[in-house]
C-alpha distance (Angstrom), angle and dihedral (degrees) to the residues before:
residue distance angle dihedral
M1 . . .
T2 3.79 . .
V3 3.72 127.7 .
E4 3.77 118.7 -150.8
R5 3.76 121.6 -152.6
S6 3.71 121.6 -158.1
N7 3.78 112.6 -141.4
T8 3.77 93.4 -175.5
L9 3.75 118.2 118.1
E10 3.77 111.5 -136.5
L11 3.78 111.7 -151.6
D12 3.76 120.9 -151.1
P13 3.81 104.7 -156.2
P14 3.79 112.5 -140.8
G15 3.79 117.9 -110.1
T16 3.78 128.3 -16.8
V17 3.79 125.6 -42.6
G18 3.81 91.3 -105.4
L19 3.79 91.6 51.0
R20 3.80 91.7 49.7
V21 3.82 91.2 48.2
A22 3.81 90.7 50.0
F23 3.80 90.1 50.3
F24 3.80 94.6 49.9
V25 3.82 93.9 44.4
L26 3.81 91.8 51.5
W27 3.81 90.8 41.9
G28 3.82 90.1 53.3
I29 3.80 92.8 49.3
D30 3.81 89.8 48.0
M31 3.82 90.7 50.4
V32 3.81 91.3 52.4
A33 3.81 91.1 47.2
A34 3.81 91.4 49.0
T35 3.81 89.4 51.1
L36 3.81 90.7 50.4
F37 3.82 90.1 52.2
F38 3.81 87.3 69.5
L39 3.81 91.8 50.3
V40 3.81 102.9 46.7
P41 3.82 120.8 70.4
Y42 3.83 97.9 -141.8
A43 3.83 100.0 56.4
T44 3.79 132.9 56.4
E45 3.77 132.2 -166.3
L46 3.80 110.8 -116.4
N47 3.81 99.7 -169.2
P48 3.82 105.3 103.1
V49 3.82 93.9 -154.4
T50 3.80 92.0 54.3
V51 3.81 90.4 46.6
L52 3.82 90.6 50.1
F53 3.81 91.8 50.0
Y54 3.82 89.0 47.7
D55 3.81 91.2 51.2
V56 3.80 91.4 50.0
F57 3.82 102.4 37.4
G58 3.81 105.8 16.2
L59 3.81 119.4 -135.9
P60 3.84 93.1 -18.4
G61 3.81 85.8 60.6
V62 3.81 89.8 64.4
A63 3.81 89.9 56.5
L64 3.81 89.9 44.6
A65 3.81 91.7 52.7
A66 3.81 91.1 48.2
T67 3.80 90.3 49.0
C68 3.80 89.9 51.9
Y69 3.82 90.3 52.1
A70 3.81 91.5 50.9
A71 3.81 91.2 46.8
V72 3.80 90.7 53.4
V73 3.82 91.7 50.2
V74 3.81 92.4 48.0
A75 3.82 92.5 45.4
I76 3.81 92.2 50.6
G77 3.80 89.3 47.3
H78 3.82 90.0 53.0
V79 3.79 91.5 51.8
L80 3.81 96.4 48.6
S81 3.78 121.2 82.3
D82 3.80 122.4 -108.4
P83 3.80 105.4 -82.4
L84 3.80 93.8 36.5
D85 3.79 95.1 49.4
R86 3.81 91.2 57.1
R87 3.80 91.3 48.8
F88 3.80 91.9 47.6
V89 3.81 94.9 49.3
G90 3.81 89.5 42.7
G91 3.80 88.8 53.4
M92 3.78 90.7 49.5
V93 3.82 90.0 50.2
A94 3.80 88.3 53.6
V95 3.82 91.5 49.0
Y96 3.80 92.2 48.3
L97 3.81 90.5 46.8
V98 3.82 90.1 58.0
L99 3.82 92.5 43.7
V100 3.79 94.1 47.1
T101 3.79 93.0 46.8
N102 3.79 91.4 50.3
N103 3.81 93.7 44.6
V104 3.80 96.0 47.3
V105 3.81 92.7 46.8
L106 3.81 89.4 47.6
L107 3.79 92.3 50.6
L108 3.81 93.7 45.9
S109 3.79 99.8 41.7
G110 3.78 104.7 23.3
S111 3.82 93.5 -123.4
S112 3.77 131.3 81.3
P113 3.82 119.2 -122.2
I114 3.82 90.1 -147.8
A115 3.82 94.2 54.5
A116 3.80 92.3 54.3
């Protein structure tokens, strides 16, 4: 009698495909906006981790910090069970929607709608 072991790691992606696409689209826009914060004189990045990565690695550090944030969200989504992972990723989409809206308006107009 032989016993076979499967060494494959089966990933359970968090949420639905549409939810994951929404997260990554908003995450990408937020990453571009965060990068632009270091290039325009009237806006500053407030996230201390992103600023630290920028100080150490320059502009690629901003992308590295954003990639780390996305990896944490995806990893947490993989750990959570099915209904919770969709709620978590949905919550993160809502957070990124607020951040992206604020950041894009700030970059385009020079003033933040949240700080009004």
